C-alpha positions, 0 to 999 in steps of 0.5 A, a space after each residue: 533579431 534576439 530580444 530578451 525581456 528582463 522583466 519576464 518570468 521566463 529565465 534569460 537563458 530559456 528566452 535565448 534558447 527559444 529564440 535561437 531555436 525558432 530562428 533555426 526551425 524557421 529555415 532561415 539559415 543553411 546548416 553546416 556552413 553558418 558560424 554561430 557568434 561565440 558565447 563571449 561575443 553574444 554575451 557582449 552584444 546582448 549585455 548578458 553573462 557568458 554563463 547564460 549564453 552557455 546554458 542556452 548553447 548547451 541545450 541547443 547542443 543537446 537537441 542536435 541544432 548546434 555542432 562544435 568543431 575543434 579550434 574552429 567554433 560552433 556551427 549550425 548542424 547539418 542536417 537540422 534535427 527532423 524530430 524538432 522541425 516537424 514537431 509542430 506539424 506532427 499527425 494524430 496517431 491512428 486510433 487502436 481499432 481494438 482494445 489492447 490485450 490484457 493478460 489473463 492474470 490481470 483480468 482475473 483479479 476481482 476488482 471493478 474499480 477504475 481510475 482514482 478509486 485505486 487511490 486509497 488516500 482519495 477515499 478519505 477525501 483529505 480532511 473528510 469523514 468517510 468511516 472507511 474500514 481500515 484506517 488508523 489515526 495517523 494524526 496521533 502518530 508521534 511524528 517528532 519522535 520518528 523524525 528524531 530517531 530518523 536523524 539519529 540513524 542517519 547521523 550514525 550510519 550515514 551513507 551506509 543507509 543510502 546503499 543496497 540493503 539486505 533482502 532479509 531485512 535490517 538485522 537490528 529490526 529483525 532482532 527487535 521484532 523477534 523479541 516483541 513477538 516472543 514477549 508480547 504475541 506468544 511467538 517462538 521465533 528467532 531473527 534468522 526466521 524473520 523476513 522484512 517485507 513491504 506490507 501484508 500484501 507482499 508477505 502474501 504474494 511472496 509466500 504464495 509464489 514460494 509455495 504455489 504452482 499454478 492452479 494449486 488450491 489455497 483456502 481463504 475465509 469467505 467472507 474475508 480479506 478482499 486483498 488476499 483473494 486478489 493476491 493469490 489469484 495474481 500468483 495463479 493459485 486456485 482460490 477455494 472460499 471456505 465458510 465461517 462459523 462462530 469459531 472461525 474458518 470451517 475446516 472440513 472438505 468433501 472426499 473428492 476435494 483436493 486438499 490445500 497447499 496453503 490456508 490463509 486465516 486471520 485467527 486474532 480478529 477475523 476480517 470483516 466479521 470480527 470473531 476470534 478463532 477458538 483454541 479448539 479450532 486453532 489446534 484442529 486447523 494445525 493438525 489438519 495442515 500437518 496431516 495434509 502437508 499444507 502451511 497456514 498463513 497467519 495474518 495477525 489482523 489488528 491483534 494489538 487492538 483487542 478491547 475485551 480480555 487479555 491479548 491472545 497468543 498468535 497461532 504460530 506460538 502453538 504450532 508443533 508442526 512447523 506449518 505456520 507462516 506468521 505475518 504482520 504489518 506496521 501499516 495498521 499500527 503506525 501509519 499506512 505509507 510506512 510499507 513495512 511488515 514481517 514474515 515469520 517462517 518455518 526455518 525450512 522455508 525461510 531461504 526460499 522466501 528470501 530468494 523470491 523477495 530478492 527478485 521482486 524488489 530486493 529490499 525495503 527502505 534501509 532508512 525506514 527500517 533502521 528508524 523502526 528498529 530504534 522506535 521499537 528498541 527504545 520503547 516507543 512502539 510499545 507506548 504508541 500501542 498502549 496509547 492508541 489502544 486506549 484512544 481506540 477504545 474510547 472512540 469505539 465506545 463512543 461510536 457504539 453509543 451514538 450509532 445505536 441512538 441515531 441509527 438503531 432502528 435501522 441496523 443491528 450493530 455487531 460489536 467484536 472484541 478487537 479491531 477498528 471496524 463494525 459490521 452493521 446488519 440491516 434490519 430490513 433488507 429492502 433498505 440496502 439500496 436506500 442506505 447505499 445511496 444516502 452514504 454516497 450522497 453525503 460522502 460516507 463510504 462504509 463497505 457493503 459486506 458483499 464486497 468481501 464475500 465470494 460464495 457466502 450468502 449473508 444478509 445485507 450489512 455495511 462495515 463501518 470504520 471508526 479508528 481514524 476520527 474524532 468523536 466529534 467527526 463521528 457524531 457529525 457523520 452519523 447525524 448526516 446519515 440518520 438525517 439522510 435516511 429520514 
């Protein structure tokens, strides 16, 4: 007895499918002998289209309730599918008596976050003001220009962009990046030395898997970029933290200490402390790498957003030993969900890097690569950097003024020459827990400086971001914090 409700939200074909299925599952029919009315007859009886009946029948066929006999018709299946007959009587699965075995690799990654805390978008709470370091002003990105260029490249290259792309990266994009780096970052490179990757973390992982065997040492800055530590541990390397002074990473090692195979540095803007590596330290680092058969991974962190003096040339540009692997990302310049970055490698390494990349995920989005190439070649990339540098400089100055006015009695604000974050040192170390609790209560999420440390023992401090928020939002959040602290 089939009853169809034409006023219901459920489509008619779903109603018909469900009612026939339930009737069969009730056990009222003997499978294999009962012929089902044809779609034409059933449609006429119910006053519906044959297409509606055909859709319902197709689902029943797919689930094993019906079967067809050539030149005979459609019959109830025999036997009926037990998986469906017993679905409503399914028993709960037995509980696992112990936690699942997790690989040593996964357990070794230093990260206590759980659940949605891995969702970086959630840190910004949508439209909230969190002052999390590292967030660019995505609302200022010229999305209308990007979409127009995207439409142009799709119209020009069509289905070609829907196929697999080169593991090295789009040729036009590699040429555009080579030109930009040579003209504005002082790099010495050509397109064949460039590999397009899915962001800075993939650049580090590909490099580590190319150069490092399990247990081989990699030096990283301490405090330093926390993702570098996680990536190198994932690759099976032995992470060796190295202290910093005012000139950057301290290179010295003891006589019994094994030399590094790879050294990760952020010379243009050390993250999170903000110092710029001096020229003397740069040359000493390159000489050390050349003498000890090591490579230097140059993470060009926030190099485009320097607010004091002219932009500094990259470390790769002064490398005479072919020891620098230079990497950058578009996430901080354009927008984070654009997972595009690049690696500039010495010629003797590039093929091996490409081999590892092709094994990981073959290539980045061909459409995004082609769009970015046009964005750079038509001048929009440079104009965007120039406009954002001016905007960030204004927000930076505003943050410094408001922070010192409202919170200067509790913090000493360290002002770096570049970047989108500040380190705020507590005047009283005993205030740390109180500040952390107040920030949590009002939804402001600066990172404790200790989050970036391995062995470094530094005074308590917090790392604040400012780039993603307007002056009004910055003032409001700092007022809340000052009020919460009394």
